[in-house]
C-alpha positions as CSV (number, residue, x, y, z in Angstrom):
1,M,31.7,78.6,-16.0
2,A,31.4,75.1,-15.5
3,S,34.4,72.7,-15.1
4,I,34.7,69.0,-15.9
5,T,37.2,66.3,-15.0
6,I,38.1,63.8,-17.7
7,R,39.1,60.5,-16.3
8,N,40.7,57.5,-18.0
9,L,42.0,59.5,-20.9
10,D,44.0,57.2,-23.2
11,D,47.8,58.2,-23.0
12,D,48.0,58.6,-26.7
13,I,45.2,61.0,-26.8
14,K,46.8,63.1,-23.9
15,R,50.1,63.1,-25.7
16,R,48.5,64.2,-28.9
17,L,46.5,66.9,-27.2
18,R,49.6,68.3,-25.5
19,V,51.5,68.3,-28.9
20,R,48.5,70.0,-30.6
21,A,48.3,72.7,-27.8
22,A,52.0,73.4,-28.0
23,M,51.6,73.9,-31.8
24,H,48.9,76.4,-31.2
25,G,50.8,78.0,-28.3
26,R,48.2,77.5,-25.7
27,S,47.6,75.1,-22.6
28,M,46.2,71.5,-23.0
29,E,43.1,72.9,-21.2
30,E,42.5,75.8,-23.6
31,E,43.2,73.5,-26.5
32,A,40.4,71.1,-25.3
33,R,38.1,74.0,-24.7
34,D,38.7,75.2,-28.3
35,I,38.1,71.7,-29.7
36,L,35.0,71.1,-27.8
37,R,33.7,74.7,-28.7
38,R,34.3,74.0,-32.4
39,V,32.7,70.5,-32.4
40,M,29.7,71.5,-30.4
41,T,28.9,74.6,-32.7
42,E,29.1,72.7,-35.9
43,S,25.6,72.3,-37.1
44,T,25.3,68.7,-38.5
45,P,22.0,67.3,-39.5
46,P,20.9,64.1,-37.6
47,R,22.5,61.1,-39.1
48,N,20.2,58.9,-41.1
49,L,21.4,55.4,-40.6
50,A,19.9,53.8,-43.8
51,A,21.3,56.7,-46.0
52,A,24.7,56.2,-44.4
53,I,24.5,52.4,-45.2
54,R,23.4,53.0,-48.7
55,S,26.2,55.6,-49.4
56,R,28.7,53.0,-48.5
57,L,27.5,50.5,-51.0
58,T,28.6,51.1,-54.7
59,P,25.9,50.6,-57.3
60,A,27.7,47.4,-58.4
61,A,27.4,45.9,-54.8
62,R,23.6,46.6,-54.8
63,A,21.3,43.8,-55.7
64,D,18.0,44.6,-57.5
65,V,15.9,41.6,-56.8
66,P,12.9,41.3,-58.8
67,L,9.7,40.7,-56.7
68,P,7.6,37.8,-57.8
69,A,4.0,38.6,-59.0
70,R,1.4,38.3,-56.3
71,E,-1.1,35.7,-56.5
72,P,-4.7,36.1,-55.4
73,M,-5.5,35.3,-51.8
74,R,-6.6,31.8,-51.2
75,Q,-9.8,31.2,-49.4
76,P,-9.2,30.5,-45.8
77,P,-9.9,26.9,-44.5
78,T,-13.0,26.1,-42.8
79,F,-13.0,24.0,-39.5
80,H,-16.0,21.9,-38.5
81,R,-16.6,20.8,-35.0
82,D,-17.1,17.1,-34.5
83,S,-20.5,16.5,-32.9
84,E,-19.1,13.4,-31.0
85,A,-16.8,15.5,-28.7
């Protein structure tokens, strides 16, 4: 088994972990192992950023902007070299 050390843990997080461990009748270390085990075994699909943003916008907040009709392409300009250069 591997072991890790967690430095710079916020005091509030440590306190909450200690309280949670006491509620479950186990050590802080065992509580942390259980939390990590559960989180790492959850099978969540990869996050699609565009879909996440779209899901936060209500239909009323979305703007359906009509696209202008496309015009035919113009002829490209022609450049002539001056013979005096």
